[in-house]
N, C-alpha and C positions, 0 to 999 in steps of 0.2 A: 495523091499528094506527091509533089516533086521535091527534090532536095532544096533546102534553104527556105521552105515554106512550112508554116505551122497552123494548126487550128487552136483557137483560144476559147476557154470556157467563158460563158457570159458573165459570171461574177468577176472574174479576173479582168475581162474586157472593160467592165464598168469601172473597176478600181483604177485601171491604167488608161482609161479613155481611149480604148483601141477599137478599131473597126476593120472591116474587110478592106484590104489595100494598104493598111498601115504597116508599121514595122515594130518589131519587138527585139530588144537587145538582151541576149543571154550570154553571160561571160564576155568573151571578146568577139562574139559573132552577132550579126544582125539577121533576123528572119522576117520574111514577109508574111503577113497575116492573110491566110487563104480563106478562113471561115471562122465563124463564131458558133459554138454549139451549146446546147443545154441538155443535161442528163437528169437533173433533179437531185443529184448527189453532190453535196457541198464540196467534198474533197476533189471531185472530178471537175466541177464547174469553176474551181479556182486554179485549175491546172492548164497544161498545154499538151497537145498531141503533136508529135513530130515523127519523122522517119527514124527507124532504129539506128541507121548509120549516123545521123545527126546527133542523136542522143548519146551514142557511144563516143563520138568525137568530143562532145562537151564534157563527158565524165572521164575522159582519158582512157577508155576501154578499147580493146582491139575488136575487130569485126567478128572474130571467132568466139567471143564470149557472150554469155546470156545470163541475165540475172533472174528472169521470170519466164516460165513457159506454161502453157495450158495443157491439161491432161484430160482426155475423155475416157470415162470409165464405162465398163460394159453394163447393160441393164441389170437391174436387181442388186446392184452393188451400192451400198450406202456410202455416204461421204466419210464416215468414221472408219469403215473398213478400208477405203481407198487410202486415207491418210496413214493408217497403220501399216499397210503393205508397202507404200512408198517409203515411209520412214525406215522400214526394215530393209528394203532393197537398196536404199541410198542413204547410208548414215551421214548425218550432217546436213541433209536437205531439209529445208523448212517447207512443209506441206500446208497450204492454206486452203481451207474448204469454205470459208465464209468471208464476205467483203470486209467485215469488221476486223478480222484477223490481219488482213493486209494493212489496214489503217494503223493497227497497233504495232505491226512490224515496222512501218515507217516511223512511227513515233518513237519506238525503241531505238532505231538508228540515230535519230536526232538527239535523243537523250544521251546515248553513249557518246556521240560526238561532242556534245557540250560538256559532259563529265570529263572526257579526256582533255579538252581544252582547259578546263578549270584545274585539273591535276598538273598539266604542263606549266601553267602560269605559276601555281604555287611552288612547283619544283624549281622554277627559275628564280623566284624570289628567295627561297630557302638556300639555293646554291649561291646566290650573290651574297647573302648574309654570312654564309659559312666561309666563303673566301675572304670577305672583309674581316671577320673575326679571326681567322687564321693569320692573316697578314698583320693585323693590329697586334696580336699576341707576339708575332715574330719581331715587330718593330720595338715593342716594349722590352722584350727579352734581350734584344741586341742593341739597346740604346748606347752602351759604351762603345761597341764596335762602330756604330754609325757616327758617334762623336769623334772617334779616332780618325775615321775617314774624312770627317769635316776638317779636322786640324791639319791634315796633310794636303788640303786643297780641294777636296770634293765640295761642289756646290750643292745647294738644296735641290736643284734640278737633277743633278746626277744621282743623288740619293733617291729622289723620287723615281727616277728611271730604273734604279736597282730594284726597288720595291715593286714597280709595275712589271718588270721582267719576271720576277719570282711569282707574282700573282698569276700571270699569263701561263707560266710553266705549270703551276699547280692546276689551273683550270684545264690545260691541254691534257694532262695526265688523267684528270677526272673525266673529261669528255671522251677520251679514248676508251676508258673502262666502261663508261656509261653506254657508249655505242655498241660495244661487244655484248653487254648484258641486254640492251634494248633489242638488238637484232635477234638474239636467242629467244628472248621473252615474246617477241612479236610472232614468232613461229610456233611456240609451244603453248603459251597461255590461252589463246582463244579456244583451242581444242580442249584443253584441260578444264576450262571453266564453262564449256558448253556454249560458247559464243561464236563458234565457227560460222554459223549461218548469218551472223550480223557483222562480224569484224573480220576483215581480211587485210593483212599488211601490204603496203605499197612502198617498196624500198627502191629508191633510185639514187644515182650518184649525186644529183642535185639536192635531194633531201638530206643525204648523209653529209654533203659539203655544207649545207645550211646549218645542220646541227653543230658541226665543228666551228663555224663562224659564231654561232650563238654562245658556244662554250667559251670561246676567246673573249667575246663581249662581256660575259659574266666576270671573267678575270679582270678585265679593265674596270668595270663598274665596282667590283669588290675592292679594288686597290685605291679607289678615289679617297676614301676617308683616311686610310693609313698614310697615303702620300700627303694629305693635308696635315696630318699630325706631324709628319717629318718636316714639312716646309713652312709651317705656320710661324715658327720662331725665326727671328732675324739671325740668330746664331744656332746652328744645329748642335753645337757643343753643349748647349743648355740641356740637351736630352740626358747627358751623363749625370746631371745633378738631380734628376727626377726619380 
């Protein structure tokens, strides 16, 4: 098999209407279908076989990394003994002696990924509500101050900008603290929870920068309702009477 070419399981080929000579797009790359195979194992027949270098490029892994390797044991050694010795010699290594265990390992990775995504979404929602609640409380507590600013010429837009700036500042501080805790937890928790074989942190400047942008976005979204409360009246001075 040459680079840029893949073999496709017959089940997947039927689902995608692929044949020899066709093309298969994975991520941002397009591969030529060199052959169609049948193994009789559903998980394999719905998959794709490609060169290790191509797979590593798709997964964002370097060429000196390996996620799976085969071990040949000496005669008279049982699978259970081999697994025990490997686990003892290489702590954190997941030794698989049965095909079904490999399937479960893949399912566990998918389950962990979906659980993490759900937790992240819930955390973002809770963070947005927390910022909105904090800024709304600040607006209500400072209604006389805001009314005073309005009487000296501040417009509703300027007051809204003040609330927005404070909300972004609060979110930026929370994001900074969250990033520090997240980086520390990503390096310590997998090993402490026994998930080192399934979870490995990938920290890049782009990911950290994206987290900062999301934190700022949470501040903006959290400030929407408080700003609306400030600007909904024709006269912001009316806040002083509430």
